C-alpha positions as a printed NumPy array, in Angstrom:
array([[86.596, 45.869, 47.429],
       [84.578, 47.707, 50.073],
       [81.05 , 48.708, 49.115],
       [78.776, 51.391, 50.474],
       [75.786, 50.183, 52.427],
       [72.415, 50.682, 50.774],
       [71.311, 52.967, 53.604],
       [74.386, 55.196, 53.196],
       [73.966, 55.407, 49.402],
       [70.253, 56.241, 49.689],
       [70.891, 59.05 , 52.157],
       [73.73 , 60.448, 50.034],
       [71.52 , 60.302, 46.915],
       [68.659, 62.103, 48.668],
       [71.074, 64.794, 49.88 ],
       [72.469, 65.253, 46.359],
       [68.947, 65.6  , 44.943],
       [68.055, 68.118, 47.655],
       [71.114, 70.212, 46.724],
       [69.877, 70.237, 43.107],
       [66.376, 71.265, 44.182],
       [64.835, 67.967, 43.096],
       [62.164, 66.573, 45.465],
       [62.566, 62.901, 46.384],
       [61.598, 60.555, 49.172],
       [61.931, 56.936, 50.234],
       [58.724, 55.014, 49.578],
       [60.029, 51.598, 50.668],
       [62.896, 50.952, 53.068],
       [64.94 , 47.879, 52.304],
       [67.81 , 46.108, 53.986],
       [70.153, 48.741, 55.39 ],
       [73.297, 46.879, 54.42 ],
       [72.731, 45.129, 51.116],
       [69.268, 46.006, 49.816],
       [68.913, 46.755, 46.126],
       [67.695, 50.24 , 45.163],
       [65.123, 51.215, 42.549],
       [64.585, 54.855, 41.628],
       [61.181, 55.849, 40.258],
       [61.148, 59.166, 38.395],
       [57.68 , 60.715, 38.374],
       [57.429, 63.492, 35.779],
       [54.122, 64.677, 37.306],
       [52.268, 64.315, 34.008],
       [50.92 , 60.799, 34.586],
       [54.082, 59.112, 33.338],
       [57.007, 57.599, 35.196],
       [60.229, 55.622, 34.72 ],
       [61.887, 53.188, 37.111],
       [65.642, 52.565, 37.15 ],
       [67.667, 49.725, 38.635],
       [71.373, 48.895, 38.73 ],
       [72.722, 46.442, 36.185],
       [76.035, 45.516, 34.589],
       [76.873, 46.65 , 31.07 ],
       [78.804, 44.556, 28.511],
       [82.119, 45.792, 29.936],
       [81.158, 44.76 , 33.471],
       [80.592, 48.3  , 34.733],
       [77.605, 49.065, 36.975],
       [75.049, 51.291, 35.23 ],
       [71.487, 52.452, 35.868],
       [68.956, 51.122, 33.363],
       [65.262, 51.874, 32.935],
       [63.363, 48.653, 33.564],
       [59.853, 50.108, 33.476],
       [58.399, 53.214, 31.887],
       [55.008, 54.443, 30.832],
       [51.85 , 55.433, 32.636],
       [52.48 , 55.801, 36.357],
       [50.058, 53.009, 37.42 ],
       [51.905, 50.583, 35.113],
       [55.271, 51.559, 36.589],
       [53.837, 51.251, 40.117],
       [52.613, 47.736, 39.263],
       [56.109, 46.781, 38.054],
       [57.569, 48.127, 41.316],
       [55.049, 46.131, 43.351],
       [56.08 , 42.965, 41.486],
       [59.747, 43.68 , 42.202],
       [59.001, 44.187, 45.909],
       [57.176, 40.84 , 45.847],
       [60.378, 39.167, 44.628],
       [62.741, 41.142, 46.858],
       [61.494, 42.241, 50.303],
       [64.895, 43.913, 50.973],
       [64.333, 46.397, 48.124],
       [64.599, 50.152, 48.622],
       [62.334, 52.338, 46.47 ],
       [62.99 , 56.053, 46.023],
       [60.535, 58.331, 44.242],
       [61.909, 61.415, 42.498],
       [59.401, 64.06 , 41.414],
       [60.636, 66.295, 38.629],
       [58.725, 67.61 , 35.614],
       [61.925, 67.589, 33.546],
       [62.674, 63.973, 34.512],
       [65.955, 64.806, 36.256],
       [67.31 , 62.039, 38.471],
       [71.109, 62.568, 38.577],
       [71.788, 58.83 , 38.268],
       [74.288, 59.577, 35.495],
       [76.28 , 61.859, 37.843],
       [79.736, 60.303, 38.438],
       [79.609, 61.344, 42.111],
       [76.784, 58.812, 42.594],
       [78.499, 55.938, 40.777],
       [80.042, 54.26 , 43.827],
       [78.567, 50.988, 45.06 ]])
């Protein structure tokens, strides 16, 4: 099965967020073809959540929160992940309501 490149998915995600009026930007560029993507959602109140792709019990790809809490704690978790995976993309979404659109079916493709 053909998969989207990481670079293509990131640019499509940023465009979708822009259309919804949600500010976001790439903070770390990873491997353009196969880099993993982490999305940090900054609610602009000192708290944040970070999401990564995982497989659920049925084998479907889903986004799960792997870190949440005070923003410096989430940033530290992201730094550790980048230490393990230098090909990692990191996107920061800034939205007071915590919107991230990761549950939107149009963004489900790999």
